ROFIGU-427924 format. One record per residue (C-alpha): residue number from 1; z, x, y. Coordinates in Angstrom, 2 decimals. Example, Ala and Ser with C-alpha at 12.3 -4.5 7.8 and 13.67 -1.06 7.14 Angstrom:
BEGIN
num, z, x, y
1, 7.80, 12.30, -4.50
2, 7.14, 13.67, -1.06
This chain:
BEGIN
num, z, x, y
1, -71.73, -30.05, -22.31
2, -69.44, -32.06, -20.05
3, -68.98, -35.81, -20.50
4, -71.40, -37.54, -18.13
5, -70.42, -40.14, -15.54
6, -70.30, -43.68, -17.00
7, -69.94, -42.26, -20.52
8, -67.17, -43.47, -22.81
9, -64.10, -41.32, -23.29
10, -64.36, -39.34, -26.51
11, -61.51, -40.18, -28.89
12, -58.76, -37.66, -29.59
13, -55.62, -37.50, -31.71
14, -53.44, -34.56, -30.71
15, -49.82, -33.49, -31.04
16, -47.73, -33.87, -27.92
17, -44.83, -31.80, -26.71
18, -42.66, -34.88, -27.34
19, -43.09, -34.45, -31.11
20, -45.55, -37.36, -31.55
21, -49.29, -37.44, -31.96
22, -51.19, -39.17, -29.17
23, -54.62, -40.74, -29.48
24, -56.92, -42.22, -26.87
25, -55.98, -45.67, -28.21
26, -52.32, -45.02, -27.38
27, -53.24, -45.31, -23.69
28, -54.93, -48.71, -24.01
29, -52.27, -50.23, -21.72
30, -53.32, -47.94, -18.85
31, -55.94, -49.38, -16.52
32, -56.84, -45.90, -15.28
33, -56.54, -42.80, -17.43
34, -56.87, -39.24, -16.16
35, -57.36, -36.67, -18.91
36, -56.71, -33.29, -17.31
37, -57.45, -29.97, -18.97
38, -54.43, -27.79, -18.41
39, -52.49, -24.83, -19.77
40, -49.35, -22.82, -19.03
41, -50.58, -19.43, -17.84
42, -53.24, -20.31, -15.25
43, -52.05, -19.84, -11.64
44, -54.36, -22.68, -10.57
45, -52.68, -25.11, -12.97
46, -49.29, -23.87, -11.80
47, -50.33, -24.51, -8.19
48, -51.53, -28.06, -8.92
49, -48.89, -29.06, -11.48
50, -46.51, -30.48, -8.88
51, -49.32, -32.59, -7.45
52, -50.14, -33.83, -10.96
53, -46.51, -34.95, -11.31
54, -46.62, -36.62, -7.89
55, -49.83, -38.50, -8.73
56, -48.30, -39.79, -11.98
57, -45.15, -40.79, -10.11
58, -47.03, -42.48, -7.25
59, -49.62, -44.36, -9.34
60, -47.84, -44.90, -12.66
61, -46.49, -48.31, -11.72
62, -50.04, -49.43, -10.83
63, -51.52, -48.95, -14.29
64, -52.34, -45.24, -14.11
65, -51.59, -42.58, -16.73
66, -52.20, -38.86, -16.55
67, -52.48, -36.91, -19.81
68, -52.76, -33.12, -19.86
69, -54.49, -31.32, -22.72
70, -54.18, -27.61, -23.44
71, -57.07, -26.29, -25.54
72, -56.62, -22.58, -24.84
73, -56.69, -20.03, -27.66
74, -52.99, -19.27, -28.01
75, -53.67, -16.31, -30.30
76, -55.21, -14.53, -27.31
77, -52.96, -16.28, -24.74
78, -49.53, -16.65, -26.40
79, -48.05, -18.21, -23.24
80, -50.26, -21.23, -24.03
81, -48.74, -21.77, -27.48
82, -47.33, -25.16, -28.47
83, -43.78, -23.79, -28.32
84, -44.37, -22.48, -24.79
85, -45.89, -25.86, -23.83
86, -42.70, -27.59, -25.01
87, -40.57, -25.16, -23.00
88, -42.73, -25.73, -19.91
89, -42.36, -29.51, -20.11
90, -38.58, -29.12, -20.16
91, -38.45, -26.44, -17.46
92, -40.87, -28.18, -15.07
93, -39.72, -31.73, -15.94
94, -43.29, -32.90, -16.47
95, -43.60, -36.69, -16.26
96, -46.86, -36.96, -18.20
97, -47.87, -36.33, -21.80
98, -48.88, -32.75, -22.56
99, -51.03, -32.46, -25.68
100, -52.10, -29.47, -27.77
101, -55.74, -29.18, -28.83
102, -55.31, -26.22, -31.16
103, -58.66, -26.61, -32.94
104, -60.40, -27.23, -29.58
105, -62.07, -30.40, -30.88
106, -61.14, -32.41, -27.78
107, -62.41, -29.63, -25.52
108, -65.71, -29.57, -27.39
109, -65.99, -33.37, -27.02
110, -65.17, -33.47, -23.27
111, -66.68, -30.14, -22.22
112, -64.26, -28.85, -19.58
113, -64.97, -25.49, -18.00
114, -61.73, -25.06, -16.06
115, -58.02, -25.63, -15.96
116, -57.19, -27.89, -14.23
117, -60.18, -30.20, -14.65
118, -59.92, -34.00, -14.29
119, -61.74, -36.71, -16.24
120, -60.78, -40.13, -14.79
121, -61.65, -43.21, -16.86
122, -61.69, -46.89, -15.91
123, -60.19, -49.75, -17.98
124, -63.31, -49.73, -20.22
125, -62.79, -45.97, -20.68
126, -65.97, -45.10, -18.81
127, -65.90, -41.89, -16.77
128, -65.68, -42.75, -13.06
129, -64.56, -39.42, -11.58
130, -64.84, -35.84, -12.78
131, -63.74, -32.65, -11.08
132, -60.87, -31.22, -9.07
133, -57.53, -32.81, -8.21
134, -58.06, -31.95, -4.54
135, -59.83, -29.34, -2.44
136, -57.27, -26.54, -2.20
137, -55.08, -24.53, -4.52
138, -52.72, -24.13, -1.54
139, -50.96, -27.46, -1.12
140, -50.54, -26.88, 2.62
141, -54.30, -26.57, 3.10
142, -55.44, -29.74, 1.32
143, -58.04, -31.65, 3.34
144, -59.46, -33.93, 0.62
145, -57.40, -35.53, -2.15
146, -60.21, -36.30, -4.60
147, -58.17, -37.85, -7.43
148, -55.93, -39.87, -5.10
149, -58.97, -41.03, -3.10
150, -60.70, -42.11, -6.32
151, -57.61, -44.01, -7.50
152, -57.11, -45.69, -4.12
153, -60.74, -46.86, -4.08
154, -60.62, -48.08, -7.68
155, -57.33, -49.92, -7.17
156, -58.90, -51.64, -4.14
157, -61.83, -52.80, -6.29
158, -64.30, -50.18, -5.06
159, -65.89, -47.01, -6.31
160, -64.60, -43.46, -5.84
161, -65.91, -41.97, -2.57
162, -66.97, -38.93, -4.62
163, -67.72, -39.35, -8.32
164, -67.93, -35.62, -8.99
165, -66.53, -32.49, -7.42
166, -66.53, -28.91, -8.62
167, -63.42, -28.12, -10.65
168, -61.68, -24.92, -9.59
169, -59.40, -22.89, -11.81
170, -59.20, -20.61, -14.80
171, -61.78, -20.86, -17.54
172, -60.92, -22.63, -20.78
173, -60.01, -19.88, -23.25
174, -62.23, -20.53, -26.27
175, -61.47, -19.23, -29.74
176, -63.80, -16.53, -30.98
């Protein structure tokens, strides 16, 4: 079951590709926190990854943090292993934390269906937006920038124009 709007962010404590563990409390300094379910192998994630980097770059100085979590079963999808995650961060020069949820506890707590799938939390860590990054896998065809629109509205003291959109991507690969 997916975290409901206005619900508190479930806690997590997961190893990051930077060699440190990261917990929800580690992001207390961020006014706005996007927890994005991600992975290495999904072509949808690969298509949106550059936009994820751009959003972190464009909003990071305004109190925003993006954190990606990979919960995929790496036994069945070896390209989603922790070692491959570390290689991807280096190769793609990711500017956000990339965490490994090997036991899938964070995925069970948040309830994502897809990669990528965004959970955006306010300063009180209440869910204010859930869904897709934008409306098109093809960057050249984007008409609606859901996550950017939500951040712009929140930073201006308002509410996201859309609180929920349908995430599009690959399914989370659950352990058997």
